[in-house]
C-alpha positions in Angstrom: -27.1 -2.2 12.1 -26.6 -3.0 8.3 -25.3 0.7 7.7 -22.9 0.2 10.6 -21.6 -3.0 9.2 -21.0 -1.5 6.0 -19.2 1.5 7.6 -16.9 -1.1 9.5 -16.3 -3.1 6.1 -15.4 0.3 4.4 -13.0 1.4 7.2 -11.2 -1.9 6.9 -10.8 -1.9 3.1 -9.5 1.7 3.4 -7.0 0.5 5.9 -6.0 -2.5 3.8 -5.3 -0.4 0.7 -3.8 2.7 2.4 -0.1 3.4 1.6 1.9 3.6 4.7 4.4 5.9 2.7 3.1 8.5 0.8 5.2 10.4 -1.8 3.6 13.6 -3.2 5.1 15.9 -6.0 3.7 19.3 -6.9 5.0 21.2 -9.8 4.4 24.9 -9.3 4.4 26.6 -12.8 3.7 30.1 -14.0 0.1 31.1 -14.6 -1.2 27.8 -13.7 -4.2 28.2 -11.3 -4.7 24.6 -10.7 -1.1 24.3 -9.2 -1.7 27.6 -7.3 -4.9 26.1 -5.7 -3.3 22.9 -4.9 -0.2 24.9 -3.3 -2.5 26.8 -1.0 -4.6 23.6 -0.1 -1.3 22.2 1.6 0.5 23.4 4.7 4.0 24.0 3.3 4.8 27.5 2.2 7.8 29.2 0.3 6.7 32.7 0.2 4.7 33.4 3.3 1.1 32.8 4.1 -0.5 34.3 0.9 2.4 34.6 -1.7 2.7 32.6 -5.0 5.8 33.9 -6.5 6.5 31.6 -9.4 8.1 33.5 -12.2 8.1 32.9 -15.9 11.5 31.4 -16.0 11.6 29.8 -12.6 11.4 26.2 -11.7 9.5 25.2 -8.5 8.6 21.9 -7.3 7.5 20.7 -3.7 8.3 16.9 -2.9 7.1 15.2 0.2 7.8 11.9 1.5 5.7 11.1 4.6 4.8 8.2 7.0 3.1 7.8 10.3 6.2 8.9 12.0 7.8 11.6 10.1 7.7 14.0 6.9 10.5 15.0 4.7 9.7 18.0 2.5 11.9 19.3 -0.1 11.8 22.5 -2.4 13.5 22.0 -5.7 14.2 25.6 -6.7 15.8 26.5 -10.2 15.6 28.2 -13.6 13.9 27.2 -16.9 16.8 27.7 -19.5 15.9 26.9 -23.2 12.7 25.0 -21.9 14.5 22.9 -19.4 15.1 23.2 -15.8 18.6 23.9 -14.8 20.5 25.2 -11.7 18.1 23.4 -9.5 18.9 23.5 -5.8 17.7 20.6 -3.3 16.3 22.5 -0.1 14.9 20.5 2.9 11.9 22.2 4.5 10.7 19.4 6.9 10.8 17.9 9.3 12.4 21.4 10.2 13.1 24.5 8.1 16.3 24.7 10.1 18.9 21.8 10.6 19.4 20.5 7.1 19.6 23.7 5.0 16.5 25.1 3.6 18.5 27.0 0.9 20.2 23.7 -0.4 21.4 21.0 1.8 23.3 18.7 -0.6 25.4 19.4 -3.7 27.9 17.5 -5.8 31.1 18.9 -7.4 33.9 17.8 -9.2 36.6 20.4 -9.8 34.9 23.4 -11.0 31.9 21.5 -12.2 28.6 21.5 -10.1 26.2 18.9 -10.6 23.2 21.4 -10.3 24.5 23.3 -13.3 23.0 20.5 -15.6 19.7 19.8 -16.8 17.2 18.4 -14.2 14.2 16.1 -14.2 12.3 13.7 -12.2 12.5 10.1 -13.2 10.3 8.1 -11.1 8.0 8.6 -8.0 7.0 5.3 -6.2 5.0 4.6 -3.0 3.7 1.5 -1.2 3.1 0.2 2.2 6.6 -0.4 3.0 8.7 2.1 0.9 8.4 5.3 -0.7 11.0 7.0 -3.1 11.6 9.9 -5.5 14.3 9.5 -8.3 15.6 12.4 -10.1 18.7 13.3 -12.4 21.1 16.0 -13.4 22.7 15.8 -16.7 25.5 17.5 -18.5 28.4 16.7 -20.7 30.8 16.9 -17.7 28.9 15.7 -14.6 25.7 13.7 -14.5 24.0 11.7 -11.8 21.0 10.2 -10.3 19.7 10.9 -6.8 17.3 8.7 -4.9 15.5 9.8 -1.8 13.7 7.1 0.0 11.6 6.7 3.3 10.6 3.4 4.9 7.5 2.6 6.7 7.5 3.5 10.4 10.9 5.0 9.9 12.4 8.5 10.8 15.5 8.3 8.5 16.0 9.7 5.1 17.9 7.4 2.8 19.9 9.2 0.1 21.8 7.5 -2.7 23.9 9.3 -5.5 25.0 7.4 -8.5 27.5 9.6 -10.7 28.0 9.6 -14.5 31.2 11.6 -15.2 33.3 12.6 -18.1 36.3 10.3 -18.4 39.0 12.7 -17.4 37.2 13.4 -14.1 38.6 11.1 -11.5 36.7 11.8 -8.4 33.8 13.9 -7.1 32.6 15.6 -3.8 29.4 15.2 -2.0 28.6 18.3 0.3 26.1 18.4 2.9 25.2 21.9 4.7 23.2 22.4 7.9 22.3 25.2 10.3 21.5 23.1 13.4 19.0 24.5 15.7 18.4 27.8 13.9 20.3 30.3 11.8 20.7 32.3 14.9 22.7 35.4 15.9 26.4 35.4 15.0 27.5 36.3 18.6 25.4 33.3 20.2 26.1 30.5 17.7 28.2 27.9 18.9 28.2 25.2 16.2 29.9 21.9 17.0 30.4 18.4 15.5 30.6 15.1 17.2 31.7 11.8 15.3 31.5 8.3 16.4 35.4 8.3 16.6 36.2 11.8 17.6 35.8 11.3 21.3 34.8 15.0 21.9 33.0 17.8 20.2 34.9 19.4 17.4 34.7 22.5 15.0 37.0 20.9 12.2 38.2 17.4 11.4 39.6 15.3 8.5 37.5 12.2 8.4 39.3 9.1 9.4 38.8 5.3 8.4 37.0 5.0 11.9 34.5 7.7 11.3 31.0 6.7 9.8 28.6 9.1 11.4 28.4 12.7 12.5 26.0 15.0 14.5 25.8 18.7 13.8 24.4 20.7 16.6 24.7 24.1 18.5 25.8 24.4 22.2 23.7 27.7 22.5 20.7 27.2 20.2 20.0 23.6 21.8 16.5 22.1 22.7 18.1 21.2 26.1 18.0 25.0 26.8 14.5 25.2 25.1 16.2 27.1 22.2 16.5 26.3 18.6 14.6 23.7 16.7 16.9 20.6 17.2 19.9 19.1 15.5 20.7 16.7 12.8 23.0 13.9 11.8 24.2 11.7 9.0 25.8 8.2 8.5 27.9 6.9 5.5 30.0 4.0 4.5 33.7 4.9 5.4 34.7 2.3 3.0 33.5 4.2 0.0 35.0 7.5 1.0 38.6 8.4 -0.3 38.8 11.5 2.1 36.8 14.2 3.7 36.4 17.1 6.0 33.9 18.1 8.7 33.7 22.1 9.6 31.5 23.9 12.1 31.4 27.6 11.4 28.2 29.6 10.7 27.1 26.4 9.1 28.1 22.8 9.7 29.4 21.2 6.5 30.5 17.9 5.4 32.7 17.4 2.3 33.1 13.6 1.5 35.2 12.6 -1.6 34.5 9.6 -3.7 36.0 8.1 -6.6 34.5 8.7 -10.1 32.4 5.5 -10.3 31.6 5.2 -6.6 28.0 5.2 -5.5 27.4 7.5 -2.5 24.9 6.0 0.1 23.9 7.9 3.1 21.3 8.0 5.8 20.0 11.4 7.3 18.3 12.2 10.3 16.6 15.6 11.2 16.3 15.5 15.1 13.4 18.2 15.2 12.7 18.9 18.9 15.7 16.7 20.0 18.3 18.2 22.4 22.0 17.5 21.3 22.6 15.1 24.0 19.6 13.2 23.1 20.6 13.0 19.4 24.1 12.1 20.4 23.1 9.2 22.8 20.7 7.9 19.8 23.5 7.8 17.5 26.0 6.2 19.9 23.6 3.3 20.3 23.5 2.4 16.8 25.0 -0.8 15.5 26.3 -0.8 12.0 28.4 -2.9 9.7 29.9 -2.0 6.5 30.6 -4.3 3.5 
């Protein structure tokens, strides 16, 4: 009876101290057996079931934000140049390896400058019962900025905030999102489409308007409604912060949102893994949002 009582107390203590949002970062470095063992002890793979292909000059980091409802996993893939990570792409692997692009789903550009050309480093990892986040930066003489990826307790949405730091002569920047909704798929079968809250009908290209504030990226053929593909994805943004933008559905679905140089970009992203396009669209239509 006493042993059972202590077991109950122990479980209650564990429940009280457990974090509802977990944030885990795993740096995969060349010749590091500890990192290699840690990589194989978790379920996400970059190089197949048995590969560990970290080169001497490669930068590889796995970041996972997880709660009871969902898991967002990212691969940060780049090069080590003069001892520092550069050219680091942000690749989304979970909830789905499809939908938001696993080869680099978000990028920032200003003119000919790409944010990812700058030096890269993580600044902070935080987790607690209500909220978990990862903060990281890119820095160069021309274009620098800080990303915050965050997940709340009992939520399925990724919060993405980008704060720019730009050379004085750069007056604007463009945030680019890339998705392959459903699956990469066969060229002859792909039927990428986009729907926004203001478009009224599915589209393949659109200049964003002051009325737009969310968009769903999906595929008519590779749709879970037909038991094909792996779902679809969507994002929401503040239209008052955006100067202009374009949406396009081709082999991939892309959004290009233009911001003034000092403007923070705040977005919410969904990966609707396992959802049909109609389920995702109906969910987005039921949202009630206000912008300041």
